[in-house]
mmCIF file of the N, C-alpha and C atoms, coordinates in Angstrom:
data_MODEL
# 
_entry.id   MODEL 
# 
loop_
_atom_site.group_PDB 
_atom_site.id 
_atom_site.type_symbol 
_atom_site.label_atom_id 
_atom_site.label_alt_id 
_atom_site.label_comp_id 
_atom_site.label_asym_id 
_atom_site.label_entity_id 
_atom_site.label_seq_id 
_atom_site.pdbx_PDB_ins_code 
_atom_site.Cartn_x 
_atom_site.Cartn_y 
_atom_site.Cartn_z 
_atom_site.occupancy 
_atom_site.B_iso_or_equiv 
_atom_site.pdbx_formal_charge 
_atom_site.auth_seq_id 
_atom_site.auth_comp_id 
_atom_site.auth_asym_id 
_atom_site.auth_atom_id 
_atom_site.pdbx_PDB_model_num 
ATOM 1   N N  . UNK A 1 1  ? -21.995 -22.122 11.570  1.00 0.00 ? 1  UNK A N  1 
ATOM 2   C CA . UNK A 1 1  ? -21.802 -20.743 11.961  1.00 0.00 ? 1  UNK A CA 1 
ATOM 3   C C  . UNK A 1 1  ? -22.552 -19.846 10.967  1.00 0.00 ? 1  UNK A C  1 
ATOM 4   N N  . UNK A 1 2  ? -23.374 -18.970 11.480  1.00 0.00 ? 2  UNK A N  1 
ATOM 5   C CA . UNK A 1 2  ? -24.134 -18.069 10.614  1.00 0.00 ? 2  UNK A CA 1 
ATOM 6   C C  . UNK A 1 2  ? -23.287 -16.851 10.263  1.00 0.00 ? 2  UNK A C  1 
ATOM 7   N N  . UNK A 1 3  ? -23.767 -16.082 9.293   1.00 0.00 ? 3  UNK A N  1 
ATOM 8   C CA . UNK A 1 3  ? -23.048 -14.877 8.873   1.00 0.00 ? 3  UNK A CA 1 
ATOM 9   C C  . UNK A 1 3  ? -22.987 -13.852 10.001  1.00 0.00 ? 3  UNK A C  1 
ATOM 10  N N  . UNK A 1 4  ? -24.021 -13.768 10.801  1.00 0.00 ? 4  UNK A N  1 
ATOM 11  C CA . UNK A 1 4  ? -24.042 -12.822 11.917  1.00 0.00 ? 4  UNK A CA 1 
ATOM 12  C C  . UNK A 1 4  ? -22.952 -13.190 12.917  1.00 0.00 ? 4  UNK A C  1 
ATOM 13  N N  . UNK A 1 5  ? -22.804 -14.462 13.201  1.00 0.00 ? 5  UNK A N  1 
ATOM 14  C CA . UNK A 1 5  ? -21.753 -14.903 14.119  1.00 0.00 ? 5  UNK A CA 1 
ATOM 15  C C  . UNK A 1 5  ? -20.365 -14.687 13.506  1.00 0.00 ? 5  UNK A C  1 
ATOM 16  N N  . UNK A 1 6  ? -20.268 -14.896 12.211  1.00 0.00 ? 6  UNK A N  1 
ATOM 17  C CA . UNK A 1 6  ? -18.986 -14.770 11.544  1.00 0.00 ? 6  UNK A CA 1 
ATOM 18  C C  . UNK A 1 6  ? -18.480 -13.322 11.556  1.00 0.00 ? 6  UNK A C  1 
ATOM 19  N N  . UNK A 1 7  ? -19.375 -12.368 11.358  1.00 0.00 ? 7  UNK A N  1 
ATOM 20  C CA . UNK A 1 7  ? -18.989 -10.962 11.315  1.00 0.00 ? 7  UNK A CA 1 
ATOM 21  C C  . UNK A 1 7  ? -19.219 -10.232 12.628  1.00 0.00 ? 7  UNK A C  1 
ATOM 22  N N  . UNK A 1 8  ? -19.406 -10.934 13.699  1.00 0.00 ? 8  UNK A N  1 
ATOM 23  C CA . UNK A 1 8  ? -19.671 -10.296 14.994  1.00 0.00 ? 8  UNK A CA 1 
ATOM 24  C C  . UNK A 1 8  ? -18.446 -9.562  15.552  1.00 0.00 ? 8  UNK A C  1 
ATOM 25  N N  . UNK A 1 9  ? -17.261 -9.869  15.045  1.00 0.00 ? 9  UNK A N  1 
ATOM 26  C CA . UNK A 1 9  ? -16.048 -9.195  15.535  1.00 0.00 ? 9  UNK A CA 1 
ATOM 27  C C  . UNK A 1 9  ? -15.890 -7.793  14.949  1.00 0.00 ? 9  UNK A C  1 
ATOM 28  N N  . UNK A 1 10 ? -16.600 -7.449  13.894  1.00 0.00 ? 10 UNK A N  1 
ATOM 29  C CA . UNK A 1 10 ? -16.413 -6.173  13.203  1.00 0.00 ? 10 UNK A CA 1 
ATOM 30  C C  . UNK A 1 10 ? -16.634 -4.942  14.067  1.00 0.00 ? 10 UNK A C  1 
ATOM 31  N N  . UNK A 1 11 ? -17.627 -4.887  14.954  1.00 0.00 ? 11 UNK A N  1 
ATOM 32  C CA . UNK A 1 11 ? -17.841 -3.655  15.723  1.00 0.00 ? 11 UNK A CA 1 
ATOM 33  C C  . UNK A 1 11 ? -16.729 -3.343  16.726  1.00 0.00 ? 11 UNK A C  1 
ATOM 34  N N  . UNK A 1 12 ? -16.009 -4.329  17.234  1.00 0.00 ? 12 UNK A N  1 
ATOM 35  C CA . UNK A 1 12 ? -14.931 -4.141  18.209  1.00 0.00 ? 12 UNK A CA 1 
ATOM 36  C C  . UNK A 1 12 ? -15.370 -3.352  19.439  1.00 0.00 ? 12 UNK A C  1 
ATOM 37  N N  . UNK A 1 13 ? -16.603 -3.493  19.812  1.00 0.00 ? 13 UNK A N  1 
ATOM 38  C CA . UNK A 1 13 ? -17.088 -2.804  21.012  1.00 0.00 ? 13 UNK A CA 1 
ATOM 39  C C  . UNK A 1 13 ? -17.004 -1.300  20.869  1.00 0.00 ? 13 UNK A C  1 
ATOM 40  N N  . UNK A 1 14 ? -16.595 -0.628  21.921  1.00 0.00 ? 14 UNK A N  1 
ATOM 41  C CA . UNK A 1 14 ? -16.518 0.834   21.879  1.00 0.00 ? 14 UNK A CA 1 
ATOM 42  C C  . UNK A 1 14 ? -15.248 1.346   21.207  1.00 0.00 ? 14 UNK A C  1 
ATOM 43  N N  . UNK A 1 15 ? -14.376 0.458   20.765  1.00 0.00 ? 15 UNK A N  1 
ATOM 44  C CA . UNK A 1 15 ? -13.117 0.847   20.138  1.00 0.00 ? 15 UNK A CA 1 
ATOM 45  C C  . UNK A 1 15 ? -13.163 0.756   18.616  1.00 0.00 ? 15 UNK A C  1 
ATOM 46  N N  . UNK A 1 16 ? -14.334 0.621   18.037  1.00 0.00 ? 16 UNK A N  1 
ATOM 47  C CA . UNK A 1 16 ? -14.462 0.407   16.589  1.00 0.00 ? 16 UNK A CA 1 
ATOM 48  C C  . UNK A 1 16 ? -13.833 1.537   15.788  1.00 0.00 ? 16 UNK A C  1 
ATOM 49  N N  . UNK A 1 17 ? -14.095 2.777   16.136  1.00 0.00 ? 17 UNK A N  1 
ATOM 50  C CA . UNK A 1 17 ? -13.547 3.897   15.373  1.00 0.00 ? 17 UNK A CA 1 
ATOM 51  C C  . UNK A 1 17 ? -12.025 3.873   15.399  1.00 0.00 ? 17 UNK A C  1 
ATOM 52  N N  . UNK A 1 18 ? -11.441 3.663   16.550  1.00 0.00 ? 18 UNK A N  1 
ATOM 53  C CA . UNK A 1 18 ? -9.984  3.626   16.677  1.00 0.00 ? 18 UNK A CA 1 
ATOM 54  C C  . UNK A 1 18 ? -9.394  2.476   15.863  1.00 0.00 ? 18 UNK A C  1 
ATOM 55  N N  . UNK A 1 19 ? -9.984  1.306   15.986  1.00 0.00 ? 19 UNK A N  1 
ATOM 56  C CA . UNK A 1 19 ? -9.449  0.120   15.311  1.00 0.00 ? 19 UNK A CA 1 
ATOM 57  C C  . UNK A 1 19 ? -9.543  0.273   13.801  1.00 0.00 ? 19 UNK A C  1 
ATOM 58  N N  . UNK A 1 20 ? -10.722 0.664   13.289  1.00 0.00 ? 20 UNK A N  1 
ATOM 59  C CA . UNK A 1 20 ? -10.882 0.752   11.833  1.00 0.00 ? 20 UNK A CA 1 
ATOM 60  C C  . UNK A 1 20 ? -10.110 1.922   11.239  1.00 0.00 ? 20 UNK A C  1 
ATOM 61  N N  . UNK A 1 21 ? -9.978  3.011   11.992  1.00 0.00 ? 21 UNK A N  1 
ATOM 62  C CA . UNK A 1 21 ? -9.158  4.110   11.474  1.00 0.00 ? 21 UNK A CA 1 
ATOM 63  C C  . UNK A 1 21 ? -7.681  3.713   11.441  1.00 0.00 ? 21 UNK A C  1 
ATOM 64  N N  . UNK A 1 22 ? -7.224  2.945   12.412  1.00 0.00 ? 22 UNK A N  1 
ATOM 65  C CA . UNK A 1 22 ? -5.845  2.462   12.413  1.00 0.00 ? 22 UNK A CA 1 
ATOM 66  C C  . UNK A 1 22 ? -5.602  1.525   11.227  1.00 0.00 ? 22 UNK A C  1 
ATOM 67  N N  . UNK A 1 23 ? -6.560  0.634   10.954  1.00 0.00 ? 23 UNK A N  1 
ATOM 68  C CA . UNK A 1 23 ? -6.437  -0.243  9.785   1.00 0.00 ? 23 UNK A CA 1 
ATOM 69  C C  . UNK A 1 23 ? -6.420  0.583   8.501   1.00 0.00 ? 23 UNK A C  1 
ATOM 70  N N  . UNK A 1 24 ? -7.262  1.585   8.429   1.00 0.00 ? 24 UNK A N  1 
ATOM 71  C CA . UNK A 1 24 ? -7.321  2.427   7.234   1.00 0.00 ? 24 UNK A CA 1 
ATOM 72  C C  . UNK A 1 24 ? -6.035  3.191   7.009   1.00 0.00 ? 24 UNK A C  1 
ATOM 73  N N  . UNK A 1 25 ? -5.509  3.798   8.057   1.00 0.00 ? 25 UNK A N  1 
ATOM 74  C CA . UNK A 1 25 ? -4.256  4.551   7.947   1.00 0.00 ? 25 UNK A CA 1 
ATOM 75  C C  . UNK A 1 25 ? -3.106  3.628   7.563   1.00 0.00 ? 25 UNK A C  1 
ATOM 76  N N  . UNK A 1 26 ? -3.063  2.448   8.152   1.00 0.00 ? 26 UNK A N  1 
ATOM 77  C CA . UNK A 1 26 ? -2.011  1.485   7.825   1.00 0.00 ? 26 UNK A CA 1 
ATOM 78  C C  . UNK A 1 26 ? -2.108  1.057   6.364   1.00 0.00 ? 26 UNK A C  1 
ATOM 79  N N  . UNK A 1 27 ? -3.322  0.789   5.892   1.00 0.00 ? 27 UNK A N  1 
ATOM 80  C CA . UNK A 1 27 ? -3.500  0.375   4.502   1.00 0.00 ? 27 UNK A CA 1 
ATOM 81  C C  . UNK A 1 27 ? -3.087  1.484   3.543   1.00 0.00 ? 27 UNK A C  1 
ATOM 82  N N  . UNK A 1 28 ? -3.509  2.713   3.821   1.00 0.00 ? 28 UNK A N  1 
ATOM 83  C CA . UNK A 1 28 ? -3.164  3.843   2.958   1.00 0.00 ? 28 UNK A CA 1 
ATOM 84  C C  . UNK A 1 28 ? -1.650  4.059   2.937   1.00 0.00 ? 28 UNK A C  1 
ATOM 85  N N  . UNK A 1 29 ? -1.008  3.926   4.088   1.00 0.00 ? 29 UNK A N  1 
ATOM 86  C CA . UNK A 1 29 ? 0.442   4.100   4.165   1.00 0.00 ? 29 UNK A CA 1 
ATOM 87  C C  . UNK A 1 29 ? 1.178   3.043   3.348   1.00 0.00 ? 29 UNK A C  1 
ATOM 88  N N  . UNK A 1 30 ? 0.797   1.797   3.512   1.00 0.00 ? 30 UNK A N  1 
ATOM 89  C CA . UNK A 1 30 ? 1.459   0.710   2.779   1.00 0.00 ? 30 UNK A CA 1 
ATOM 90  C C  . UNK A 1 30 ? 1.203   0.847   1.280   1.00 0.00 ? 30 UNK A C  1 
ATOM 91  N N  . UNK A 1 31 ? -0.017  1.180   0.887   1.00 0.00 ? 31 UNK A N  1 
ATOM 92  C CA . UNK A 1 31 ? -0.326  1.344   -0.529  1.00 0.00 ? 31 UNK A CA 1 
ATOM 93  C C  . UNK A 1 31 ? 0.469   2.505   -1.130  1.00 0.00 ? 31 UNK A C  1 
ATOM 94  N N  . UNK A 1 32 ? 0.570   3.609   -0.408  1.00 0.00 ? 32 UNK A N  1 
ATOM 95  C CA . UNK A 1 32 ? 1.333   4.759   -0.889  1.00 0.00 ? 32 UNK A CA 1 
ATOM 96  C C  . UNK A 1 32 ? 2.806   4.406   -1.054  1.00 0.00 ? 32 UNK A C  1 
ATOM 97  N N  . UNK A 1 33 ? 3.373   3.720   -0.066  1.00 0.00 ? 33 UNK A N  1 
ATOM 98  C CA . UNK A 1 33 ? 4.779   3.320   -0.160  1.00 0.00 ? 33 UNK A CA 1 
ATOM 99  C C  . UNK A 1 33 ? 5.015   2.377   -1.333  1.00 0.00 ? 33 UNK A C  1 
ATOM 100 N N  . UNK A 1 34 ? 4.099   1.462   -1.552  1.00 0.00 ? 34 UNK A N  1 
ATOM 101 C CA . UNK A 1 34 ? 4.230   0.521   -2.664  1.00 0.00 ? 34 UNK A CA 1 
ATOM 102 C C  . UNK A 1 34 ? 4.182   1.251   -3.999  1.00 0.00 ? 34 UNK A C  1 
ATOM 103 N N  . UNK A 1 35 ? 3.236   2.157   -4.151  1.00 0.00 ? 35 UNK A N  1 
ATOM 104 C CA . UNK A 1 35 ? 3.089   2.887   -5.409  1.00 0.00 ? 35 UNK A CA 1 
ATOM 105 C C  . UNK A 1 35 ? 4.297   3.781   -5.663  1.00 0.00 ? 35 UNK A C  1 
ATOM 106 N N  . UNK A 1 36 ? 4.772   4.468   -4.634  1.00 0.00 ? 36 UNK A N  1 
ATOM 107 C CA . UNK A 1 36 ? 5.941   5.343   -4.805  1.00 0.00 ? 36 UNK A CA 1 
ATOM 108 C C  . UNK A 1 36 ? 7.196   4.540   -5.118  1.00 0.00 ? 36 UNK A C  1 
ATOM 109 N N  . UNK A 1 37 ? 7.374   3.388   -4.470  1.00 0.00 ? 37 UNK A N  1 
ATOM 110 C CA . UNK A 1 37 ? 8.546   2.551   -4.734  1.00 0.00 ? 37 UNK A CA 1 
ATOM 111 C C  . UNK A 1 37 ? 8.515   2.037   -6.167  1.00 0.00 ? 37 UNK A C  1 
ATOM 112 N N  . UNK A 1 38 ? 7.344   1.643   -6.637  1.00 0.00 ? 38 UNK A N  1 
ATOM 113 C CA . UNK A 1 38 ? 7.219   1.161   -8.006  1.00 0.00 ? 38 UNK A CA 1 
ATOM 114 C C  . UNK A 1 38 ? 7.516   2.273   -9.008  1.00 0.00 ? 38 UNK A C  1 
ATOM 115 N N  . UNK A 1 39 ? 7.017   3.458   -8.710  1.00 0.00 ? 39 UNK A N  1 
ATOM 116 C CA . UNK A 1 39 ? 7.263   4.605   -9.582  1.00 0.00 ? 39 UNK A CA 1 
ATOM 117 C C  . UNK A 1 39 ? 8.750   4.954   -9.618  1.00 0.00 ? 39 UNK A C  1 
ATOM 118 N N  . UNK A 1 40 ? 9.388   4.980   -8.452  1.00 0.00 ? 40 UNK A N  1 
ATOM 119 C CA . UNK A 1 40 ? 10.825  5.270   -8.385  1.00 0.00 ? 40 UNK A CA 1 
ATOM 120 C C  . UNK A 1 40 ? 11.643  4.217   -9.114  1.00 0.00 ? 40 UNK A C  1 
ATOM 121 N N  . UNK A 1 41 ? 11.225  2.969   -9.014  1.00 0.00 ? 41 UNK A N  1 
ATOM 122 C CA . UNK A 1 41 ? 11.924  1.876   -9.696  1.00 0.00 ? 41 UNK A CA 1 
ATOM 123 C C  . UNK A 1 41 ? 11.862  2.068   -11.212 1.00 0.00 ? 41 UNK A C  1 
ATOM 124 N N  . UNK A 1 42 ? 10.667  2.398   -11.712 1.00 0.00 ? 42 UNK A N  1 
ATOM 125 C CA . UNK A 1 42 ? 10.523  2.611   -13.151 1.00 0.00 ? 42 UNK A CA 1 
ATOM 126 C C  . UNK A 1 42 ? 11.349  3.801   -13.621 1.00 0.00 ? 42 UNK A C  1 
ATOM 127 N N  . UNK A 1 43 ? 11.341  4.892   -12.850 1.00 0.00 ? 43 UNK A N  1 
ATOM 128 C CA . UNK A 1 43 ? 12.127  6.072   -13.211 1.00 0.00 ? 43 UNK A CA 1 
ATOM 129 C C  . UNK A 1 43 ? 13.615  5.743   -13.226 1.00 0.00 ? 43 UNK A C  1 
ATOM 130 N N  . UNK A 1 44 ? 14.072  4.954   -12.270 1.00 0.00 ? 44 UNK A N  1 
ATOM 131 C CA . UNK A 1 44 ? 15.480  4.570   -12.205 1.00 0.00 ? 44 UNK A CA 1 
ATOM 132 C C  . UNK A 1 44 ? 15.867  3.704   -13.396 1.00 0.00 ? 44 UNK A C  1 
ATOM 133 N N  . UNK A 1 45 ? 14.997  2.772   -13.761 1.00 0.00 ? 45 UNK A N  1 
ATOM 134 C CA . UNK A 1 45 ? 15.287  1.928   -14.925 1.00 0.00 ? 45 UNK A CA 1 
ATOM 135 C C  . UNK A 1 45 ? 15.380  2.756   -16.199 1.00 0.00 ? 45 UNK A C  1 
ATOM 136 N N  . UNK A 1 46 ? 14.489  3.722   -16.351 1.00 0.00 ? 46 UNK A N  1 
ATOM 137 C CA . UNK A 1 46 ? 14.532  4.582   -17.536 1.00 0.00 ? 46 UNK A CA 1 
ATOM 138 C C  . UNK A 1 46 ? 15.801  5.428   -17.528 1.00 0.00 ? 46 UNK A C  1 
ATOM 139 N N  . UNK A 1 47 ? 16.143  5.986   -16.379 1.00 0.00 ? 47 UNK A N  1 
ATOM 140 C CA . UNK A 1 47 ? 17.348  6.812   -16.283 1.00 0.00 ? 47 UNK A CA 1 
ATOM 141 C C  . UNK A 1 47 ? 18.598  5.996   -16.593 1.00 0.00 ? 47 UNK A C  1 
ATOM 142 N N  . UNK A 1 48 ? 18.684  4.799   -16.055 1.00 0.00 ? 48 UNK A N  1 
ATOM 143 C CA . UNK A 1 48 ? 19.851  3.946   -16.328 1.00 0.00 ? 48 UNK A CA 1 
ATOM 144 C C  . UNK A 1 48 ? 19.892  3.520   -17.784 1.00 0.00 ? 48 UNK A C  1 
ATOM 145 N N  . UNK A 1 49 ? 18.739  3.224   -18.340 1.00 0.00 ? 49 UNK A N  1 
ATOM 146 C CA . UNK A 1 49 ? 18.680  2.844   -19.746 1.00 0.00 ? 49 UNK A CA 1 
ATOM 147 C C  . UNK A 1 49 ? 19.149  3.989   -20.624 1.00 0.00 ? 49 UNK A C  1 
ATOM 148 N N  . UNK A 1 50 ? 18.708  5.205   -20.317 1.00 0.00 ? 50 UNK A N  1 
ATOM 149 C CA . UNK A 1 50 ? 19.152  6.367   -21.091 1.00 0.00 ? 50 UNK A CA 1 
ATOM 150 C C  . UNK A 1 50 ? 20.644  6.617   -20.909 1.00 0.00 ? 50 UNK A C  1 
ATOM 151 N N  . UNK A 1 51 ? 21.118  6.477   -19.702 1.00 0.00 ? 51 UNK A N  1 
ATOM 152 C CA . UNK A 1 51 ? 22.538  6.728   -19.426 1.00 0.00 ? 51 UNK A CA 1 
ATOM 153 C C  . UNK A 1 51 ? 23.423  5.755   -20.194 1.00 0.00 ? 51 UNK A C  1 
ATOM 154 N N  . UNK A 1 52 ? 23.108  4.481   -20.147 1.00 0.00 ? 52 UNK A N  1 
ATOM 155 C CA . UNK A 1 52 ? 23.975  3.492   -20.777 1.00 0.00 ? 52 UNK A CA 1 
ATOM 156 C C  . UNK A 1 52 ? 23.754  3.390   -22.279 1.00 0.00 ? 52 UNK A C  1 
ATOM 157 N N  . UNK A 1 53 ? 22.598  3.823   -22.774 1.00 0.00 ? 53 UNK A N  1 
ATOM 158 C CA . UNK A 1 53 ? 22.424  3.813   -24.231 1.00 0.00 ? 53 UNK A CA 1 
ATOM 159 C C  . UNK A 1 53 ? 23.193  4.944   -24.872 1.00 0.00 ? 53 UNK A C  1 
ATOM 160 N N  . UNK A 1 54 ? 23.388  6.050   -24.168 1.00 0.00 ? 54 UNK A N  1 
ATOM 161 C CA . UNK A 1 54 ? 24.163  7.179   -24.687 1.00 0.00 ? 54 UNK A CA 1 
ATOM 162 C C  . UNK A 1 54 ? 25.646  6.845   -24.715 1.00 0.00 ? 54 UNK A C  1 
ATOM 163 N N  . UNK A 1 55 ? 26.126  6.051   -23.791 1.00 0.00 ? 55 UNK A N  1 
ATOM 164 C CA . UNK A 1 55 ? 27.550  5.720   -23.736 1.00 0.00 ? 55 UNK A CA 1 
ATOM 165 C C  . UNK A 1 55 ? 27.952  4.826   -24.905 1.00 0.00 ? 55 UNK A C  1 
ATOM 166 N N  . UNK A 1 56 ? 27.039  4.008   -25.408 1.00 0.00 ? 56 UNK A N  1 
ATOM 167 C CA . UNK A 1 56 ? 27.355  3.108   -26.497 1.00 0.00 ? 56 UNK A CA 1 
ATOM 168 C C  . UNK A 1 56 ? 27.330  3.790   -27.852 1.00 0.00 ? 56 UNK A C  1 
ATOM 169 N N  . UNK A 1 57 ? 26.780  4.993   -27.940 1.00 0.00 ? 57 UNK A N  1 
ATOM 170 C CA . UNK A 1 57 ? 26.690  5.695   -29.215 1.00 0.00 ? 57 UNK A CA 1 
ATOM 171 C C  . UNK A 1 57 ? 27.996  6.288   -29.643 1.00 0.00 ? 57 UNK A C  1 
# 
C-alpha cells in the first residue's frame, strides 16, 4: 500500500470541511475539559491541604 492510498480517506469527499471541523471542535472540547479538571483538582488539593494544616496548629 502506497502513502497516497493510505491517506486517501483524508479528503472525505465533499464533506471534508464538516468532518475536520467536527474533529477539531471535539478535540478542543476534550482538551479544555481535561485541562480545567486538572486545574480544579490541583486547586482542591491545595485548599484541602491548607484547611487541614491549619486545624493541626
